[in-house]
VMD Tcl script that builds the backbone (N, CA, C; Angstrom):
set m [mol new atoms 441]
animate dup $m
set s [atomselect $m all]
$s set {name element resname resid chain x y z} {
  {N N MET 1 A 36.584 9.267 73.185}
  {CA C MET 1 A 35.945 8.298 72.357}
  {C C MET 1 A 36.209 8.592 70.898}
  {N N SER 2 A 36.251 7.587 70.151}
  {CA C SER 2 A 36.530 7.781 68.729}
  {C C SER 2 A 35.232 7.698 67.940}
  {N N ASP 3 A 35.165 8.383 66.825}
  {CA C ASP 3 A 33.996 8.387 65.964}
  {C C ASP 3 A 34.051 7.268 64.936}
  {N N GLN 4 A 35.011 6.435 65.014}
  {CA C GLN 4 A 35.123 5.343 64.063}
  {C C GLN 4 A 34.234 4.185 64.485}
  {N N MET 5 A 33.672 3.489 63.481}
  {CA C MET 5 A 32.846 2.319 63.750}
  {C C MET 5 A 33.734 1.137 64.071}
  {N N HIS 6 A 33.212 0.249 64.856}
  {CA C HIS 6 A 33.914 -0.984 65.161}
  {C C HIS 6 A 34.034 -1.784 63.878}
  {N N PRO 7 A 35.129 -2.437 63.670}
  {CA C PRO 7 A 35.305 -3.170 62.410}
  {C C PRO 7 A 34.313 -4.318 62.245}
  {N N ALA 8 A 33.746 -4.875 63.339}
  {CA C ALA 8 A 32.807 -5.991 63.210}
  {C C ALA 8 A 31.370 -5.501 63.011}
  {N N ALA 9 A 31.091 -4.213 63.176}
  {CA C ALA 9 A 29.733 -3.676 63.028}
  {C C ALA 9 A 29.343 -3.647 61.557}
  {N N PRO 10 A 28.063 -3.957 61.261}
  {CA C PRO 10 A 27.626 -3.898 59.852}
  {C C PRO 10 A 27.544 -2.441 59.397}
  {N N HIS 11 A 27.805 -2.224 58.149}
  {CA C HIS 11 A 27.774 -0.865 57.611}
  {C C HIS 11 A 26.364 -0.434 57.215}
  {N N HIS 12 A 25.481 -1.413 56.992}
  {CA C HIS 12 A 24.098 -1.098 56.650}
  {C C HIS 12 A 23.187 -1.755 57.692}
  {N N VAL 13 A 22.387 -0.942 58.382}
  {CA C VAL 13 A 21.473 -1.454 59.416}
  {C C VAL 13 A 20.073 -1.505 58.816}
  {N N PRO 14 A 19.347 -2.637 58.967}
  {CA C PRO 14 A 17.979 -2.726 58.430}
  {C C PRO 14 A 17.052 -1.703 59.104}
  {N N PHE 15 A 15.908 -1.396 58.452}
  {CA C PHE 15 A 15.019 -0.343 58.958}
  {C C PHE 15 A 14.338 -0.723 60.263}
  {N N PHE 16 A 14.205 -2.014 60.535}
  {CA C PHE 16 A 13.467 -2.425 61.724}
  {C C PHE 16 A 14.306 -2.409 62.997}
  {N N VAL 17 A 15.556 -2.164 62.874}
  {CA C VAL 17 A 16.409 -2.070 64.061}
  {C C VAL 17 A 16.263 -0.655 64.620}
  {N N PRO 18 A 15.921 -0.540 65.919}
  {CA C PRO 18 A 15.752 0.807 66.491}
  {C C PRO 18 A 17.038 1.609 66.404}
  {N N GLY 19 A 16.869 2.900 66.154}
  {CA C GLY 19 A 18.027 3.774 66.040}
  {C C GLY 19 A 18.566 4.144 67.417}
  {N N ALA 20 A 19.648 4.886 67.407}
  {CA C ALA 20 A 20.278 5.293 68.655}
  {C C ALA 20 A 19.407 6.279 69.431}
  {N N ASP 21 A 18.516 7.009 68.715}
  {CA C ASP 21 A 17.650 7.964 69.403}
  {C C ASP 21 A 16.409 7.304 70.007}
  {N N GLY 22 A 16.173 6.010 69.798}
  {CA C GLY 22 A 15.073 5.262 70.410}
  {C C GLY 22 A 13.830 5.139 69.553}
  {N N THR 23 A 13.830 5.644 68.345}
  {CA C THR 23 A 12.657 5.502 67.487}
  {C C THR 23 A 12.624 4.101 66.896}
  {N N ASP 24 A 11.457 3.477 67.005}
  {CA C ASP 24 A 11.284 2.114 66.489}
  {C C ASP 24 A 10.345 2.194 65.283}
  {N N ASN 25 A 10.922 2.198 64.116}
  {CA C ASN 25 A 10.135 2.347 62.890}
  {C C ASN 25 A 9.193 1.171 62.669}
  {N N LEU 26 A 9.627 -0.037 62.971}
  {CA C LEU 26 A 8.787 -1.207 62.776}
  {C C LEU 26 A 7.551 -1.138 63.674}
  {N N MET 27 A 7.696 -0.665 64.909}
  {CA C MET 27 A 6.553 -0.569 65.814}
  {C C MET 27 A 5.540 0.461 65.285}
  {N N VAL 28 A 5.998 1.560 64.738}
  {CA C VAL 28 A 5.096 2.577 64.187}
  {C C VAL 28 A 4.344 2.019 62.978}
  {N N VAL 29 A 5.059 1.334 62.089}
  {CA C VAL 29 A 4.426 0.746 60.906}
  {C C VAL 29 A 3.406 -0.319 61.319}
  {N N MET 30 A 3.785 -1.192 62.230}
  {CA C MET 30 A 2.862 -2.251 62.661}
  {C C MET 30 A 1.673 -1.683 63.435}
  {N N GLY 31 A 1.870 -0.608 64.197}
  {CA C GLY 31 A 0.753 0.033 64.895}
  {C C GLY 31 A -0.261 0.611 63.923}
  {N N ALA 32 A 0.228 1.279 62.874}
  {CA C ALA 32 A -0.665 1.818 61.851}
  {C C ALA 32 A -1.377 0.693 61.105}
  {N N PHE 33 A -0.644 -0.376 60.773}
  {CA C PHE 33 A -1.244 -1.528 60.106}
  {C C PHE 33 A -2.324 -2.162 60.975}
  {N N LEU 34 A -2.058 -2.311 62.268}
  {CA C LEU 34 A -3.028 -2.894 63.180}
  {C C LEU 34 A -4.280 -2.029 63.279}
  {N N LEU 35 A -4.123 -0.728 63.352}
  {CA C LEU 35 A -5.263 0.183 63.436}
  {C C LEU 35 A -6.125 0.094 62.175}
  {N N VAL 36 A -5.506 0.128 61.018}
  {CA C VAL 36 A -6.241 0.033 59.754}
  {C C VAL 36 A -6.930 -1.322 59.631}
  {N N THR 37 A -6.249 -2.394 60.028}
  {CA C THR 37 A -6.838 -3.726 59.944}
  {C C THR 37 A -8.030 -3.875 60.876}
  {N N VAL 38 A -7.936 -3.371 62.099}
  {CA C VAL 38 A -9.050 -3.458 63.041}
  {C C VAL 38 A -10.252 -2.675 62.522}
  {N N LEU 39 A -10.028 -1.485 61.972}
  {CA C LEU 39 A -11.128 -0.704 61.410}
  {C C LEU 39 A -11.749 -1.404 60.207}
  {N N TRP 40 A -10.940 -2.005 59.363}
  {CA C TRP 40 A -11.453 -2.716 58.193}
  {C C TRP 40 A -12.252 -3.943 58.596}
  {N N VAL 41 A -11.738 -4.734 59.536}
  {CA C VAL 41 A -12.457 -5.931 59.991}
  {C C VAL 41 A -13.753 -5.534 60.701}
  {N N GLY 42 A -13.728 -4.451 61.474}
  {CA C GLY 42 A -14.941 -3.972 62.127}
  {C C GLY 42 A -15.991 -3.548 61.123}
  {N N THR 43 A -15.585 -2.847 60.086}
  {CA C THR 43 A -16.519 -2.446 59.033}
  {C C THR 43 A -17.072 -3.657 58.305}
  {N N LEU 44 A -16.222 -4.628 58.020}
  {CA C LEU 44 A -16.673 -5.859 57.381}
  {C C LEU 44 A -17.675 -6.593 58.269}
  {N N TYR 45 A -17.417 -6.631 59.569}
  {CA C TYR 45 A -18.324 -7.287 60.518}
  {C C TYR 45 A -19.688 -6.590 60.524}
  {N N TRP 46 A -19.703 -5.254 60.564}
  {CA C TRP 46 A -20.985 -4.533 60.587}
  {C C TRP 46 A -21.747 -4.743 59.287}
  {N N LYS 47 A -21.040 -4.767 58.153}
  {CA C LYS 47 A -21.714 -5.011 56.869}
  {C C LYS 47 A -22.316 -6.410 56.831}
  {N N LEU 48 A -21.562 -7.395 57.311}
  {CA C LEU 48 A -22.057 -8.763 57.326}
  {C C LEU 48 A -23.202 -8.908 58.312}
  {N N HIS 49 A -23.108 -8.248 59.446}
  {CA C HIS 49 A -24.146 -8.355 60.468}
  {C C HIS 49 A -25.464 -7.734 59.996}
  {N N SER 50 A -25.402 -6.665 59.218}
  {CA C SER 50 A -26.626 -6.010 58.755}
  {C C SER 50 A -27.108 -6.553 57.414}
  {N N LEU 51 A -26.521 -7.619 56.936}
  {CA C LEU 51 A -26.898 -8.194 55.641}
  {C C LEU 51 A -28.375 -8.578 55.575}
  {N N PRO 52 A -28.937 -9.300 56.557}
  {CA C PRO 52 A -30.365 -9.642 56.450}
  {C C PRO 52 A -31.272 -8.412 56.415}
  {N N GLU 53 A -30.946 -7.420 57.221}
  {CA C GLU 53 A -31.776 -6.213 57.257}
  {C C GLU 53 A -31.704 -5.464 55.930}
  {N N ARG 54 A -30.530 -5.384 55.342}
  {CA C ARG 54 A -30.397 -4.716 54.049}
  {C C ARG 54 A -31.116 -5.496 52.951}
  {N N MET 55 A -31.088 -6.838 53.040}
  {CA C MET 55 A -31.799 -7.652 52.054}
  {C C MET 55 A -33.304 -7.433 52.146}
  {N N ALA 56 A -33.836 -7.413 53.365}
  {CA C ALA 56 A -35.272 -7.216 53.551}
  {C C ALA 56 A -35.687 -5.811 53.138}
  {N N HIS 57 A -34.845 -4.818 53.377}
  {CA C HIS 57 A -35.171 -3.442 53.013}
  {C C HIS 57 A -35.131 -3.252 51.498}
  {N N ARG 58 A -34.179 -3.874 50.856}
  {CA C ARG 58 A -34.011 -3.728 49.413}
  {C C ARG 58 A -35.200 -4.309 48.655}
  {N N THR 59 A -35.773 -5.419 49.149}
  {CA C THR 59 A -36.879 -6.071 48.459}
  {C C THR 59 A -38.231 -5.651 49.015}
  {N N HIS 60 A -38.264 -4.691 49.945}
  {CA C HIS 60 A -39.497 -4.157 50.528}
  {C C HIS 60 A -40.369 -5.262 51.119}
  {N N LYS 61 A -39.760 -6.063 51.969}
  {CA C LYS 61 A -40.492 -7.151 52.615}
  {C C LYS 61 A -41.377 -6.608 53.726}
  {N N MET 62 A -42.472 -7.317 53.988}
  {CA C MET 62 A -43.367 -6.939 55.086}
  {C C MET 62 A -42.694 -7.190 56.437}
  {N N GLN 63 A -41.839 -8.182 56.503}
  {CA C GLN 63 A -41.232 -8.580 57.772}
  {C C GLN 63 A -39.923 -7.836 58.053}
  {N N PHE 64 A -39.749 -6.645 57.473}
  {CA C PHE 64 A -38.520 -5.875 57.634}
  {C C PHE 64 A -38.221 -5.571 59.095}
  {N N GLU 65 A -39.233 -5.165 59.854}
  {CA C GLU 65 A -39.024 -4.816 61.260}
  {C C GLU 65 A -38.617 -6.036 62.073}
  {N N ILE 66 A -39.211 -7.182 61.772}
  {CA C ILE 66 A -38.874 -8.408 62.509}
  {C C ILE 66 A -37.424 -8.796 62.239}
  {N N VAL 67 A -36.997 -8.665 61.003}
  {CA C VAL 67 A -35.611 -8.986 60.647}
  {C C VAL 67 A -34.654 -8.046 61.372}
  {N N GLY 68 A -35.010 -6.768 61.449}
  {CA C GLY 68 A -34.175 -5.805 62.163}
  {C C GLY 68 A -34.063 -6.118 63.644}
  {N N VAL 69 A -35.178 -6.508 64.256}
  {CA C VAL 69 A -35.160 -6.859 65.681}
  {C C VAL 69 A -34.332 -8.118 65.909}
  {N N LEU 70 A -34.453 -9.096 65.037}
  {CA C LEU 70 A -33.635 -10.307 65.172}
  {C C LEU 70 A -32.145 -9.977 65.045}
  {N N GLY 71 A -31.807 -9.049 64.170}
  {CA C GLY 71 A -30.408 -8.633 64.037}
  {C C GLY 71 A -29.900 -7.968 65.305}
  {N N LEU 72 A -30.719 -7.112 65.910}
  {CA C LEU 72 A -30.309 -6.467 67.161}
  {C C LEU 72 A -30.178 -7.471 68.300}
  {N N ILE 73 A -31.104 -8.416 68.373}
  {CA C ILE 73 A -31.018 -9.436 69.421}
  {C C ILE 73 A -29.740 -10.247 69.260}
  {N N SER 74 A -29.422 -10.622 68.034}
  {CA C SER 74 A -28.193 -11.408 67.826}
  {C C SER 74 A -26.952 -10.579 68.129}
  {N N LEU 75 A -27.015 -9.274 67.888}
  {CA C LEU 75 A -25.874 -8.413 68.181}
  {C C LEU 75 A -25.632 -8.320 69.683}
  {N N PHE 76 A -26.699 -8.147 70.458}
  {CA C PHE 76 A -26.539 -7.934 71.887}
  {C C PHE 76 A -26.362 -9.232 72.674}
  {N N THR 77 A -26.899 -10.355 72.171}
  {CA C THR 77 A -26.784 -11.616 72.914}
  {C C THR 77 A -25.655 -12.507 72.400}
  {N N HIS 78 A -25.105 -12.197 71.233}
  {CA C HIS 78 A -24.058 -13.010 70.595}
  {C C HIS 78 A -24.541 -14.433 70.332}
  {N N MET 79 A -25.840 -14.577 70.107}
  {CA C MET 79 A -26.397 -15.872 69.715}
  {C C MET 79 A -26.694 -15.802 68.216}
  {N N HIS 80 A -25.942 -16.532 67.450}
  {CA C HIS 80 A -25.998 -16.413 66.001}
  {C C HIS 80 A -27.252 -17.015 65.398}
  {N N ILE 81 A -28.000 -17.778 66.178}
  {CA C ILE 81 A -29.231 -18.372 65.650}
  {C C ILE 81 A -30.231 -17.286 65.285}
  {N N PHE 82 A -30.232 -16.164 66.009}
  {CA C PHE 82 A -31.140 -15.065 65.682}
  {C C PHE 82 A -30.746 -14.430 64.354}
  {N N TRP 83 A -29.448 -14.332 64.089}
  {CA C TRP 83 A -28.983 -13.775 62.823}
  {C C TRP 83 A -29.374 -14.703 61.670}
  {N N VAL 84 A -29.215 -16.007 61.878}
  {CA C VAL 84 A -29.587 -16.977 60.841}
  {C C VAL 84 A -31.093 -16.923 60.598}
  {N N ALA 85 A -31.889 -16.812 61.683}
  {CA C ALA 85 A -33.346 -16.713 61.529}
  {C C ALA 85 A -33.718 -15.442 60.769}
  {N N GLY 86 A -33.049 -14.334 61.066}
  {CA C GLY 86 A -33.304 -13.096 60.340}
  {C C GLY 86 A -32.928 -13.210 58.872}
  {N N LEU 87 A -31.828 -13.888 58.594}
  {CA C LEU 87 A -31.405 -14.075 57.209}
  {C C LEU 87 A -32.417 -14.923 56.450}
  {N N LEU 88 A -32.882 -16.005 57.063}
  {CA C LEU 88 A -33.884 -16.854 56.406}
  {C C LEU 88 A -35.195 -16.099 56.211}
  {N N LEU 89 A -35.588 -15.318 57.208}
  {CA C LEU 89 A -36.822 -14.548 57.095}
  {C C LEU 89 A -36.707 -13.470 56.021}
  {N N ALA 90 A -35.529 -12.918 55.840}
  {CA C ALA 90 A -35.326 -11.906 54.796}
  {C C ALA 90 A -35.329 -12.526 53.405}
  {N N MET 91 A -35.035 -13.809 53.316}
  {CA C MET 91 A -34.963 -14.462 52.014}
  {C C MET 91 A -36.315 -14.958 51.514}
  {N N ILE 92 A -37.283 -15.178 52.411}
  {CA C ILE 92 A -38.566 -15.726 51.972}
  {C C ILE 92 A -39.593 -14.613 51.827}
  {N N ASP 93 A -40.582 -14.856 50.991}
  {CA C ASP 93 A -41.693 -13.928 50.815}
  {C C ASP 93 A -42.889 -14.452 51.587}
  {N N LEU 94 A -43.343 -13.679 52.561}
  {CA C LEU 94 A -44.557 -14.038 53.279}
  {C C LEU 94 A -45.755 -13.526 52.491}
  {N N PRO 95 A -46.793 -14.338 52.357}
  {CA C PRO 95 A -47.959 -13.868 51.603}
  {C C PRO 95 A -48.688 -12.763 52.356}
  {N N ASP 96 A -49.312 -11.859 51.610}
  {CA C ASP 96 A -50.050 -10.744 52.192}
  {C C ASP 96 A -51.506 -11.168 52.358}
  {N N PHE 97 A -51.879 -11.524 53.589}
  {CA C PHE 97 A -53.247 -11.932 53.862}
  {C C PHE 97 A -54.123 -10.737 54.232}
  {N N GLY 98 A -53.540 -9.667 54.697}
  {CA C GLY 98 A -54.309 -8.531 55.201}
  {C C GLY 98 A -55.104 -7.811 54.125}
  {N N THR 99 A -54.507 -7.577 52.961}
  {CA C THR 99 A -55.178 -6.826 51.903}
  {C C THR 99 A -56.398 -7.556 51.357}
  {N N PRO 100 A -56.316 -8.843 51.005}
  {CA C PRO 100 A -57.526 -9.514 50.505}
  {C C PRO 100 A -58.626 -9.617 51.567}
  {N N ILE 101 A -58.252 -9.857 52.812}
  {CA C ILE 101 A -59.270 -9.973 53.861}
  {C C ILE 101 A -59.960 -8.629 54.079}
  {N N ARG 102 A -59.201 -7.528 54.042}
  {CA C ARG 102 A -59.803 -6.191 54.192}
  {C C ARG 102 A -60.730 -5.895 53.018}
  {N N SER 103 A -60.342 -6.315 51.815}
  {CA C SER 103 A -61.186 -6.120 50.640}
  {C C SER 103 A -62.480 -6.909 50.769}
  {N N ILE 104 A -62.392 -8.139 51.257}
  {CA C ILE 104 A -63.595 -8.955 51.462}
  {C C ILE 104 A -64.500 -8.306 52.492}
  {N N ALA 105 A -63.929 -7.818 53.575}
  {CA C ALA 105 A -64.734 -7.179 54.622}
  {C C ALA 105 A -65.423 -5.924 54.096}
  {N N ASP 106 A -64.722 -5.126 53.295}
  {CA C ASP 106 A -65.335 -3.934 52.714}
  {C C ASP 106 A -66.472 -4.294 51.760}
  {N N SER 107 A -66.280 -5.340 50.967}
  {CA C SER 107 A -67.319 -5.766 50.031}
  {C C SER 107 A -68.550 -6.271 50.771}
  {N N VAL 108 A -68.351 -7.034 51.817}
  {CA C VAL 108 A -69.484 -7.549 52.595}
  {C C VAL 108 A -70.237 -6.396 53.247}
  {N N GLU 109 A -69.531 -5.390 53.724}
  {CA C GLU 109 A -70.198 -4.231 54.325}
  {C C GLU 109 A -70.988 -3.455 53.269}
  {N N ARG 110 A -70.480 -3.355 52.044}
  {CA C ARG 110 A -71.220 -2.686 50.969}
  {C C ARG 110 A -72.464 -3.474 50.598}
  {N N ILE 111 A -72.340 -4.794 50.553}
  {CA C ILE 111 A -73.487 -5.633 50.231}
  {C C ILE 111 A -74.567 -5.482 51.291}
  {N N ALA 112 A -74.169 -5.384 52.534}
  {CA C ALA 112 A -75.120 -5.250 53.631}
  {C C ALA 112 A -75.650 -3.822 53.754}
  {N N SER 113 A -75.230 -2.927 52.879}
  {CA C SER 113 A -75.629 -1.515 52.882}
  {C C SER 113 A -75.299 -0.828 54.189}
  {N N VAL 114 A -74.183 -1.160 54.748}
  {CA C VAL 114 A -73.717 -0.525 55.971}
  {C C VAL 114 A -72.403 0.146 55.635}
  {N N ALA 115 A -72.346 1.435 55.945}
  {CA C ALA 115 A -71.094 2.145 55.712}
  {C C ALA 115 A -70.043 1.604 56.669}
  {N N PRO 116 A -68.792 1.464 56.251}
  {CA C PRO 116 A -67.766 0.894 57.131}
  {C C PRO 116 A -67.573 1.671 58.424}
  {N N SER 117 A -67.663 2.992 58.379}
  {CA C SER 117 A -67.436 3.760 59.598}
  {C C SER 117 A -68.708 3.916 60.410}
  {N N ALA 118 A -69.882 3.863 59.769}
  {CA C ALA 118 A -71.146 4.074 60.474}
  {C C ALA 118 A -71.760 2.766 60.950}
  {N N GLY 119 A -71.146 1.663 60.691}
  {CA C GLY 119 A -71.708 0.362 61.061}
  {C C GLY 119 A -71.942 0.218 62.551}
  {N N ALA 120 A -71.017 0.643 63.357}
  {CA C ALA 120 A -71.148 0.479 64.803}
  {C C ALA 120 A -72.216 1.402 65.363}
  {N N THR 121 A -72.383 2.621 64.837}
  {CA C THR 121 A -73.383 3.557 65.386}
  {C C THR 121 A -74.792 3.116 65.045}
  {N N GLU 122 A -75.013 2.535 63.849}
  {CA C GLU 122 A -76.337 2.051 63.485}
  {C C GLU 122 A -76.744 0.873 64.355}
  {N N VAL 123 A -75.837 -0.008 64.628}
  {CA C VAL 123 A -76.142 -1.158 65.475}
  {C C VAL 123 A -76.456 -0.690 66.887}
  {N N ASP 124 A -75.721 0.305 67.399}
  {CA C ASP 124 A -75.982 0.830 68.739}
  {C C ASP 124 A -77.339 1.506 68.805}
  {N N ALA 125 A -77.754 2.242 67.759}
  {CA C ALA 125 A -79.048 2.918 67.750}
  {C C ALA 125 A -80.184 1.911 67.738}
  {N N GLU 126 A -80.042 0.821 66.960}
  {CA C GLU 126 A -81.066 -0.220 66.927}
  {C C GLU 126 A -81.177 -0.913 68.278}
  {N N ALA 127 A -80.074 -1.150 68.929}
  {CA C ALA 127 A -80.095 -1.805 70.239}
  {C C ALA 127 A -80.743 -0.906 71.277}
  {N N ALA 128 A -80.552 0.412 71.190}
  {CA C ALA 128 A -81.171 1.337 72.142}
  {C C ALA 128 A -82.685 1.388 71.946}
  {N N GLN 129 A -83.177 1.313 70.695}
  {CA C GLN 129 A -84.619 1.331 70.442}
  {C C GLN 129 A -85.273 0.054 70.960}
  {N N GLU 130 A -84.585 -1.073 70.815}
  {CA C GLU 130 A -85.150 -2.339 71.283}
  {C C GLU 130 A -85.174 -2.425 72.795}
  {N N SER 131 A -84.295 -1.726 73.474}
  {CA C SER 131 A -84.223 -1.827 74.924}
  {C C SER 131 A -85.206 -0.898 75.636}
  {N N GLU 132 A -85.899 0.056 74.921}
  {CA C GLU 132 A -86.894 0.926 75.546}
  {C C GLU 132 A -88.100 0.092 75.974}
  {N N PRO 133 A -88.667 0.381 77.153}
  {CA C PRO 133 A -89.855 -0.369 77.574}
  {C C PRO 133 A -91.045 0.009 76.696}
  {N N ALA 134 A -91.929 -0.934 76.528}
  {CA C ALA 134 A -93.117 -0.693 75.713}
  {C C ALA 134 A -94.058 0.237 76.474}
  {N N VAL 135 A -94.314 1.415 75.925}
  {CA C VAL 135 A -95.176 2.422 76.546}
  {C C VAL 135 A -96.372 2.639 75.646}
  {N N GLN 136 A -97.521 2.770 76.249}
  {CA C GLN 136 A -98.735 2.989 75.455}
  {C C GLN 136 A -98.615 4.327 74.734}
  {N N PRO 137 A -99.121 4.419 73.517}
  {CA C PRO 137 A -99.003 5.659 72.752}
  {C C PRO 137 A -99.680 6.839 73.451}
  {N N SER 138 A -100.764 6.612 74.173}
  {CA C SER 138 A -101.433 7.737 74.822}
  {C C SER 138 A -100.589 8.287 75.962}
  {N N LEU 139 A -99.863 7.431 76.684}
  {CA C LEU 139 A -99.017 7.888 77.750}
  {C C LEU 139 A -97.785 8.619 77.208}
  {N N ARG 140 A -97.266 8.094 76.084}
  {CA C ARG 140 A -96.106 8.713 75.482}
  {C C ARG 140 A -96.441 10.139 75.028}
  {N N ALA 141 A -97.610 10.336 74.496}
  {CA C ALA 141 A -98.027 11.674 74.048}
  {C C ALA 141 A -98.188 12.599 75.249}
  {N N GLY 142 A -98.680 12.073 76.365}
  {CA C GLY 142 A -98.873 12.891 77.542}
  {C C GLY 142 A -97.567 13.368 78.149}
  {N N VAL 143 A -96.566 12.544 78.068}
  {CA C VAL 143 A -95.260 12.907 78.607}
  {C C VAL 143 A -94.687 14.071 77.808}
  {N N HIS 144 A -94.882 14.041 76.513}
  {CA C HIS 144 A -94.329 15.079 75.664}
  {C C HIS 144 A -95.103 16.381 75.812}
  {N N ASP 145 A -96.384 16.325 76.190}
  {CA C ASP 145 A -97.166 17.552 76.335}
  {C C ASP 145 A -96.682 18.373 77.526}
  {N N HIS 146 A -96.242 17.699 78.597}
  {CA C HIS 146 A -95.819 18.428 79.792}
  {C C HIS 146 A -94.420 19.029 79.641}
  {N N ALA 147 A -93.661 18.520 78.757}
  {CA C ALA 147 A -92.306 19.015 78.639}
  {C C ALA 147 A -92.247 20.249 77.865}
}
mol reanalyze $m
mol bondsrecalc $m
mol representation Tube
mol addrep $m
């Protein structure tokens, strides 16, 4: 065999043509590009998917847990309506009804001169005194003398 090239063969071969040893440079480049692109798109998807939860966390919303659960439901069921509901819920401010109502309840308990924690025990003690049968004072004294 001769080491001379055929006269019709090109003298410069492009990089994407596989060499005689079987290495395919274009396949290696495209494989690396595909891997980087898939990782980038996956990261973009996770960032977009967690957008409502990050919005609710950043603004310290009361409904943060609900938004997080809606995000997980949409992730596992692939129903985007849950993601949209979470996004809308993260964007609105729900009024805080619990704090004013608790303040009103505490004020009413102070007005009634009942301690908030002792309220139930005082009511139970009054109910126990009312439920005792009416006993004559002389009999009650006699019971205590024998004991």
